[in-house]
Structure formats: C-alpha cells, structure tokens
C-alpha positions, 0 to 999 in steps of 0.5 A: 235521810228524812222522808217527805210527802209529795203532792200526790198525797190524797190525805187518806190519814193512814200515815200520821198514826203510824209514825212512832216519832210523831213527825207527820202532821196535816199541812195546809194542803197535804200531810207533811213530815218534820225532818227534825223528827223523822228517823225513817223509823230507825230504832223502832222498825226495820222499815219506815211505817208510813211508806208501808201503809201509804196507798199512793206511794207518795213518801220519798227520801227528802233530798234536802235532808241527807242523813246516813244510818248513823245520823238517823240512829243518833237522832233516834237516840236524842229523841228517845233519851230521857230529858 
C-alpha cells in the first residue's frame, strides 16, 4: 500500500529528496505523499527510504490505498517504463 505522512510531521525536509518516484511534496501544512506515485520504494530499494530517514516516525501505510507487493511492482513498472 502507498504510504502517508501523519500530522506529526515536523517539516524537516529530509524525506522529499529521498523518494525515487518524486511522490513526496510540500502540502499546505505538512509534507504529503501522492499515492499514485508511491511504491514504498519497490523496484528501487529494499525498504522505503522516507521511513528510513524520518526523525519522528510519521510515515505509515495509507489505509485508503491498500496494495500488495505485486501491485506495487506493477506501479513501479508503469512509472519507470519508457513512454
């Protein structure tokens, strides 16, 4: 499933540059993750890089966007395939 950033986010700016899919952007108050771009780093890394660097542990699975590993892999392939 895609990830989401909770309101515990302190806007420290470390997660955004770590995302290989550019799914993280600054929202009105806190950073946000675009579920259409988030693959939990499947295809890029073994673990989600945003979670690895988050100092306040505010990045969690998004219950509104359930996806299994096969679906995340398919999303990665769609996002990285040549146009």
